[in-house]
N, C-alpha and C positions, 0 to 999 in steps of 0.2 A: 504494500500500500504506500502510495506517495501522496502526501498532503502538502500542496504548495499554496498556502493561503497566508494572508497577512496576519502575523502574530508576533508577540514579543517572545524572544528566545528564553527558554527555561534554563536556568543555570544551577539547578540543584545538584546535578551530577558532578559538576566541577567546582562547586563553592569552596571546598576545602583544598583545592589544588592551586598551584601557582600559575594562574592564567590571567594575563593582563588584558582586560576588556576595555574597549572604547566607551567612554561615558555617553556618547551620543547614539551610537548604533548598537551597542552591546555585543559587538563582534570582537574577535581577537584584534588587538591594537595594531600589529604590523599589517594585517590585511585591511583593516579599516582605513589606515593611513594611505595605503596603496590605492584603494578604491576612491578615496576622496581626491587624491592627486589625479587619478585617471578621469574623474568626472568633472574636474575643474573647467575643462574646455568644452563642456557640454558633450555632444556626440550621441551616437546611437548605442544603447546598451546591448543590442543584438550583435554588435561587432566586437564585444569584449573577449579577451583571451584570459585563460586561467593565469593568475599571477604565479610567480615561481614558488617553489617549495619553501624558500626562505620566509615568505610571508605567512606560511602556515605553521611555522615553529612557535612554540610557546615556552616560557621559562620552565614549565613542567616537563621533565624528560619523557620522551615517547608518548606525549599526549597531544593530539591534534583535534581541532574543531573543523569539521568538513561539512560540505553541503550547504543547505539553506541556513543552518544555524551559524555557519561561519560568516555570513553576511549580516547577521543580527537583524536589525530593523531596516537595513538597506533594501529597497524593493527591486534592485536590478539583478537578483540572482537568476541564473539560467541552469537548467538541469545539466546541460553539456559541460558547464564550468564545474559543477559538482563531480561529474564523472572524471573530468581531467584532474581535479584535486585528488580524488581517490587514487588515480594512476600515479600521480607524482609522489604521494606518500608511500604507496606500495613500492615504488622504485627506490625511494630513500631507505625504507626498512629492509629491502632486499640487499642493497649495497652495505648497509650496516651489518646485517647478518653474515654476509660473505667476509667482510673485513674482520669480524670478530672470530670467525671460524678459521681464518688463515693462520698458519703457524708462525 
């Protein structure tokens, strides 16, 4: 089930973790800053690309906020961006696992 409706993100799961949230959008700070900079010139939200994996990192190790929740209250989230976010994080975790398993 996918529910893409306007709502305020719930933060109960991450309340005790070290996650720096934007006070305006309630999304992760690095991603919120990136989205704000990208939207400064206006433009079409349909042409947006998934920000790099660096914008998805939080101070909490191995904790990522993905999908519509990562955009917080920002209304420009697209499903294809969420899928790209998941692929970026999966790639990062795979690289980390390979690096840790190397002798």
